[in-house]
Backbone as a chain_set.jsonl record, in Angstrom:
{"seq": "MSADLRIRLLLAEGLPFGPGKADLLEAIRDTGSIAAAGRQLGMSYQRAWDLVTAMNGHFREPVVTPAKGGPRGGGSALTPFGAEVLAAYREAAAAAEAACAGKLAWLRSHLA", "coords": {"N": [[-4.66, 9.502, -5.733], [-5.044, 9.045, -8.932], [-7.218, 7.103, -11.045], [-5.759, 6.991, -13.589], [-3.104, 6.926, -13.817], [-1.068, 4.49, -12.587], [1.426, 3.924, -10.373], [3.839, 1.756, -9.756], [6.604, 1.146, -7.987], [9.76, 0.049, -8.162], [12.019, -0.917, -5.496], [13.928, -2.463, -5.356], [16.247, -5.164, -6.968], [13.701, -7.292, -8.097], [11.692, -6.378, -6.235], [8.773, -5.005, -6.068], [6.719, -2.303, -5.152], [3.489, -1.042, -5.057], [0.715, 0.155, -5.628], [-1.137, -1.451, -4.802], [-0.041, -2.87, -2.684], [0.328, -0.482, -0.947], [-2.76, 0.229, -0.477], [-3.108, -1.79, 0.985], [-1.515, -1.729, 3.334], [-2.767, 1.12, 4.277], [-5.424, 0.359, 4.817], [-4.903, -1.72, 6.436], [-4.18, 0.096, 8.587], [-6.554, 1.545, 8.761], [-8.479, -0.352, 9.84], [-7.434, -1.99, 11.76], [-6.513, -4.687, 11.358], [-5.61, -7.262, 9.695], [-7.097, -9.284, 8.62], [-9.412, -7.821, 8.456], [-9.154, -5.747, 6.402], [-8.111, -7.329, 4.326], [-10.481, -8.186, 3.634], [-11.618, -5.614, 3.235], [-10.53, -5.322, 0.821], [-11.362, -7.015, -0.921], [-9.215, -9.166, -1.189], [-7.967, -12.25, -0.057], [-7.401, -13.563, 3.178], [-5.091, -14.984, 3.533], [-3.24, -13.812, 1.466], [-3.361, -11.163, 2.238], [-1.783, -11.232, 4.348], [0.679, -12.898, 3.428], [1.438, -10.596, 1.828], [1.879, -8.843, 3.795], [4.053, -9.657, 5.284], [5.987, -10.171, 3.69], [6.766, -7.605, 3.172], [7.73, -6.57, 5.831], [9.709, -8.245, 5.829], [11.297, -7.309, 3.787], [12.018, -4.527, 4.28], [14.279, -2.934, 6.578], [12.95, -2.243, 8.985], [10.0, -3.134, 10.69], [6.477, -2.964, 8.749], [4.418, -3.485, 9.571], [3.016, -4.398, 12.826], [1.778, -6.893, 15.152], [-1.143, -6.549, 17.364], [-1.892, -6.097, 20.757], [-4.389, -8.742, 22.225], [-7.225, -8.284, 23.245], [-10.952, -7.633, 24.89], [-11.824, -8.305, 22.089], [-10.139, -9.746, 20.884], [-6.886, -10.018, 19.377], [-5.358, -8.429, 16.797], [-3.722, -5.938, 14.32], [-1.827, -3.723, 13.584], [-0.276, -0.434, 11.98], [2.792, 0.178, 11.874], [4.914, 3.456, 13.034], [7.061, 3.389, 11.45], [5.849, 1.907, 9.122], [4.032, 3.76, 8.606], [5.295, 5.909, 7.528], [6.386, 5.05, 5.602], [4.206, 4.34, 3.848], [3.014, 7.051, 3.279], [5.607, 8.202, 1.945], [5.31, 6.42, -0.352], [2.637, 7.634, -1.241], [3.268, 10.253, -1.701], [5.321, 10.052, -3.464], [3.904, 9.035, -5.947], [1.67, 10.582, -6.186], [3.469, 13.085, -6.989], [4.384, 11.811, -9.327], [1.979, 11.364, -10.884], [1.484, 14.323, -11.013], [3.523, 15.3, -12.539], [3.119, 13.812, -14.822], [0.645, 14.779, -15.55], [-0.393, 16.224, -17.982], [0.693, 15.207, -20.638], [-0.701, 12.94, -20.347], [-3.241, 14.146, -20.653], [-2.949, 14.943, -23.281], [-2.429, 12.754, -24.668], [-5.082, 11.412, -24.281], [-6.806, 13.049, -25.444], [-6.396, 12.674, -28.033], [-7.35, 10.364, -28.38], [-9.306, 7.509, -30.608]], "CA": [[-3.871, 9.04, -6.88], [-6.179, 8.934, -10.31], [-7.284, 5.418, -11.889], [-5.307, 7.074, -14.914], [-1.848, 6.499, -13.665], [-0.664, 3.288, -11.506], [2.807, 4.184, -10.059], [4.909, 0.744, -9.42], [8.217, 1.371, -7.739], [10.839, -0.761, -7.988], [12.78, -0.716, -4.519], [15.326, -3.121, -5.138], [15.683, -6.238, -7.792], [12.479, -7.998, -7.602], [10.955, -5.867, -5.209], [8.198, -3.927, -6.301], [5.792, -1.811, -4.12], [3.104, -0.329, -5.78], [-0.962, 0.615, -5.173], [-2.127, -2.695, -3.902], [0.444, -2.736, -1.246], [-0.078, 0.898, -0.566], [-4.146, 0.122, -0.167], [-3.288, -2.944, 2.214], [-1.223, -1.039, 4.719], [-3.844, 1.971, 4.569], [-6.422, -0.465, 5.258], [-4.709, -2.117, 7.98], [-4.106, 1.28, 9.272], [-7.818, 2.132, 9.266], [-9.423, -1.09, 10.425], [-6.491, -2.452, 12.74], [-6.46, -5.867, 11.716], [-5.036, -7.612, 8.337], [-7.886, -9.915, 8.074], [-10.539, -7.071, 7.916], [-7.962, -4.452, 5.6], [-7.964, -8.327, 3.342], [-11.642, -8.407, 3.225], [-12.221, -4.437, 2.811], [-10.013, -4.75, -0.613], [-11.401, -8.278, -1.665], [-8.519, -10.23, -1.278], [-8.187, -13.578, 1.28], [-6.444, -13.198, 4.335], [-3.463, -15.447, 3.399], [-2.826, -13.243, 0.65], [-3.126, -10.068, 2.926], [-0.893, -11.82, 5.393], [1.705, -13.06, 2.8], [1.826, -9.491, 1.491], [2.497, -7.977, 4.93], [5.307, -10.666, 5.838], [7.216, -10.159, 2.85], [6.867, -6.124, 3.597], [7.888, -6.512, 7.1], [11.12, -8.675, 5.66], [12.074, -6.523, 2.938], [12.607, -3.284, 4.77], [14.92, -3.013, 7.878], [11.679, -2.463, 10.383], [8.567, -3.688, 10.23], [5.801, -1.901, 8.589], [3.122, -3.809, 10.399], [3.208, -4.986, 13.971], [0.435, -7.51, 15.734], [-1.406, -5.714, 18.313], [-2.127, -6.842, 21.864], [-5.316, -9.282, 22.405], [-8.263, -7.325, 24.064], [-12.15, -8.184, 24.746], [-12.449, -8.521, 20.946], [-9.14, -10.636, 20.539], [-5.835, -8.963, 18.676], [-5.227, -7.126, 15.47], [-2.371, -5.797, 13.408], [-1.364, -1.882, 13.534], [0.786, 0.137, 11.209], [4.05, 1.28, 12.949], [5.151, 4.546, 12.91], [7.887, 3.708, 9.966], [4.907, 1.723, 7.907], [2.95, 5.113, 7.902], [6.256, 6.586, 6.735], [6.693, 4.258, 4.22], [2.707, 4.795, 3.023], [3.739, 8.528, 3.068], [6.458, 8.342, 1.252], [4.878, 6.086, -1.631], [1.75, 8.067, -1.539], [4.067, 11.496, -1.988], [6.068, 9.938, -5.027], [2.989, 8.41, -6.717], [1.434, 12.07, -6.502], [4.213, 13.735, -7.84], [4.615, 11.262, -10.738], [0.739, 11.726, -11.781], [1.566, 15.646, -11.446], [4.243, 15.274, -13.72], [2.627, 13.425, -16.288], [-0.703, 15.046, -16.225], [-0.255, 17.392, -19.171], [1.071, 14.115, -21.366], [-2.07, 11.771, -20.199], [-4.15, 14.801, -21.166], [-2.609, 15.096, -24.525], [-2.621, 11.362, -25.469], [-6.565, 11.075, -24.267], [-7.096, 13.916, -26.785], [-6.042, 11.999, -29.485], [-7.773, 9.02, -28.963], [-10.314, 7.807, -31.433]], "C": [[-4.845, 8.836, -7.672], [-5.933, 7.657, -10.946], [-6.062, 5.93, -12.98], [-4.092, 6.579, -14.442], [-1.67, 5.763, -12.286], [0.885, 3.353, -11.433], [3.414, 2.811, -9.242], [5.997, 1.041, -8.924], [8.856, 0.198, -7.504], [11.996, -0.653, -7.17], [14.152, -1.394, -4.802], [15.086, -4.335, -6.463], [14.576, -7.349, -7.363], [11.694, -7.776, -6.62], [10.155, -4.836, -5.511], [7.357, -3.27, -4.832], [4.928, -1.022, -4.678], [1.511, -0.037, -5.443], [-1.634, -0.425, -4.13], [-1.512, -2.746, -2.531], [0.031, -1.742, -0.112], [-1.502, 0.666, 0.438], [-3.958, -0.712, 1.182], [-2.827, -1.932, 3.511], [-2.061, 0.066, 4.811], [-4.874, 1.534, 5.248], [-5.975, -0.99, 6.533], [-4.58, -0.992, 9.217], [-5.39, 1.54, 9.675], [-8.467, 1.094, 9.849], [-8.661, -2.05, 11.343], [-6.576, -3.744, 12.547], [-6.428, -6.215, 10.149], [-6.401, -8.72, 7.764], [-9.119, -8.816, 7.422], [-9.827, -5.68, 6.681], [-8.03, -5.8, 4.384], [-9.088, -8.038, 2.952], [-12.459, -6.836, 2.548], [-11.703, -4.616, 1.213], [-10.156, -5.968, -1.232], [-10.215, -9.227, -1.824], [-8.302, -11.341, 0.556], [-6.758, -12.978, 2.126], [-5.139, -14.14, 3.766], [-2.756, -14.63, 2.557], [-2.056, -11.988, 1.28], [-1.789, -10.439, 3.809], [0.773, -11.908, 4.591], [2.347, -11.589, 2.397], [2.55, -8.68, 2.495], [3.772, -8.886, 5.528], [6.482, -10.829, 4.505], [7.449, -8.359, 2.604], [7.779, -6.046, 4.521], [9.829, -7.273, 6.449], [11.766, -7.895, 4.816], [12.533, -5.152, 3.577], [13.197, -3.708, 6.36], [13.803, -2.828, 9.449], [10.401, -2.757, 9.99], [7.442, -2.549, 10.136], [4.482, -2.113, 9.37], [3.747, -4.681, 11.391], [1.481, -5.894, 14.388], [0.247, -6.269, 16.853], [-2.018, -6.568, 19.629], [-3.69, -7.367, 21.995], [-6.337, -8.38, 23.26], [-9.424, -8.584, 24.425], [-12.234, -8.987, 23.267], [-10.991, -9.326, 20.339], [-7.532, -9.599, 19.887], [-6.483, -8.464, 17.637], [-3.791, -7.348, 14.642], [-2.428, -4.172, 13.66], [-0.211, -1.892, 12.909], [1.558, 0.494, 11.902], [4.003, 2.611, 12.158], [6.094, 4.822, 11.458], [6.857, 3.093, 9.138], [4.029, 3.063, 7.378], [4.279, 5.944, 7.011], [6.27, 5.765, 5.306], [5.298, 4.162, 3.152], [2.928, 6.266, 2.863], [4.325, 8.76, 2.064], [5.878, 7.455, -0.256], [4.171, 6.65, -2.631], [2.207, 9.626, -2.403], [4.747, 10.983, -3.749], [5.169, 9.507, -6.231], [2.061, 10.225, -7.33], [2.148, 12.924, -7.349], [4.612, 13.251, -8.997], [3.442, 11.895, -11.54], [0.898, 13.358, -11.829], [2.301, 16.067, -12.833], [3.734, 14.981, -15.196], [1.126, 14.027, -17.012], [-1.112, 15.802, -17.39], [0.059, 16.298, -20.578], [0.152, 13.358, -21.65], [-2.86, 12.602, -20.957], [-4.053, 15.029, -22.418], [-2.653, 13.679, -25.257], [-4.21, 11.046, -25.305], [-7.248, 11.843, -25.203], [-7.298, 13.459, -27.967], [-6.494, 10.324, -29.614], [-9.064, 8.972, -29.785], [-11.703, 7.362, -30.689]], "O": [[-5.796, 8.325, -7.082], [-4.851, 7.192, -11.304], [-5.293, 4.997, -13.21], [-4.017, 5.399, -14.785], [-1.99, 6.207, -11.183], [1.563, 2.882, -12.346], [3.422, 2.897, -8.014], [6.694, 1.35, -9.89], [8.47, -0.605, -6.655], [13.042, -0.345, -7.742], [15.252, -0.922, -4.512], [13.959, -4.468, -6.939], [14.684, -8.112, -6.403], [11.029, -8.661, -6.08], [10.599, -3.705, -5.311], [7.442, -3.754, -3.703], [5.483, 0.039, -4.967], [1.538, -0.199, -4.223], [-2.327, -0.293, -3.121], [-2.143, -2.692, -1.475], [-0.381, -1.923, 1.034], [-1.514, 0.821, 1.659], [-4.505, -0.416, 2.244], [-3.558, -1.497, 4.401], [-2.262, 0.091, 6.025], [-5.304, 2.163, 6.216], [-6.567, -0.755, 7.586], [-4.807, -1.162, 10.415], [-5.558, 1.78, 10.87], [-9.303, 1.557, 10.625], [-9.333, -3.008, 11.726], [-6.753, -4.319, 13.622], [-7.122, -5.556, 9.374], [-6.593, -8.876, 6.558], [-9.621, -8.895, 6.301], [-10.54, -4.716, 6.403], [-8.0, -5.299, 3.26], [-9.089, -7.546, 1.824], [-13.408, -6.775, 1.767], [-12.405, -4.091, 0.348], [-9.304, -6.262, -2.07], [-10.33, -10.106, -2.677], [-8.472, -11.087, 1.749], [-5.725, -12.356, 1.878], [-4.093, -13.497, 3.676], [-1.546, -14.605, 2.782], [-0.873, -11.679, 1.136], [-0.815, -9.688, 3.761], [1.766, -11.274, 4.949], [3.544, -11.365, 2.578], [3.544, -7.993, 2.258], [4.376, -8.343, 6.453], [7.53, -11.474, 4.48], [8.331, -7.972, 1.836], [8.796, -5.437, 4.188], [10.897, -6.724, 6.718], [12.958, -7.732, 5.074], [13.641, -4.771, 3.198], [12.706, -4.549, 7.113], [13.986, -3.232, 10.597], [9.922, -2.533, 8.879], [7.31, -1.591, 10.897], [3.684, -1.245, 9.723], [4.658, -5.477, 11.164], [0.368, -5.553, 13.986], [1.044, -5.381, 17.157], [-2.58, -7.647, 19.437], [-4.471, -6.423, 21.878], [-5.75, -7.694, 24.096], [-9.248, -9.802, 24.376], [-12.648, -10.146, 23.233], [-10.956, -9.415, 19.112], [-7.438, -8.407, 20.183], [-7.662, -8.148, 17.483], [-3.088, -8.331, 14.41], [-3.514, -3.692, 13.986], [0.679, -2.739, 12.981], [1.171, 1.268, 12.777], [3.396, 2.882, 11.122], [6.059, 5.775, 10.679], [6.779, 3.759, 8.106], [3.551, 3.327, 6.274], [4.08, 6.497, 5.929], [6.137, 6.169, 4.15], [5.364, 3.958, 1.939], [3.031, 6.434, 1.648], [3.814, 9.457, 1.186], [6.131, 8.047, -1.305], [4.316, 6.63, -3.853], [1.663, 10.039, -3.427], [4.585, 11.531, -4.839], [5.598, 9.594, -7.382], [1.953, 10.738, -8.443], [1.623, 13.469, -8.32], [5.172, 14.006, -9.792], [3.582, 12.658, -12.496], [0.361, 13.814, -12.839], [1.945, 16.774, -13.776], [3.857, 15.588, -16.26], [0.636, 13.929, -18.137], [-2.311, 15.918, -17.642], [-0.434, 16.705, -21.63], [-0.073, 12.977, -22.798], [-3.318, 12.089, -21.978], [-5.117, 15.381, -22.928], [-2.933, 13.63, -26.455], [-4.685, 10.388, -26.231], [-8.235, 11.378, -25.774], [-8.173, 13.756, -28.78], [-6.207, 9.446, -30.427], [-9.841, 9.925, -29.829], [-12.786, 7.534, -31.248]]}, "num_chains": 1, "name": "protein.A"}
């Protein structure tokens, strides 16, 4: 999704889901860790943990689960449902961007 359009979906009253949460899910998927994902995104571990806890509580299924510890300790993983949530958001954002592209171009062409 382009930086020109940021989509935040209001899934229910007081329950937004936007690019920040999507980026966090993506980073957890890629790093296998809430802490590493937070560092990658420049947010504290507590903030990342709070967002994951909130997302897990708002959906019927968890989006992130802890991974079993190993030689390097535990971690976290995106659940299959979490991957579906991430994909649904990215698809909705891409559709909105495509639908708005012409109007955004027109608005930009009229800037001083």
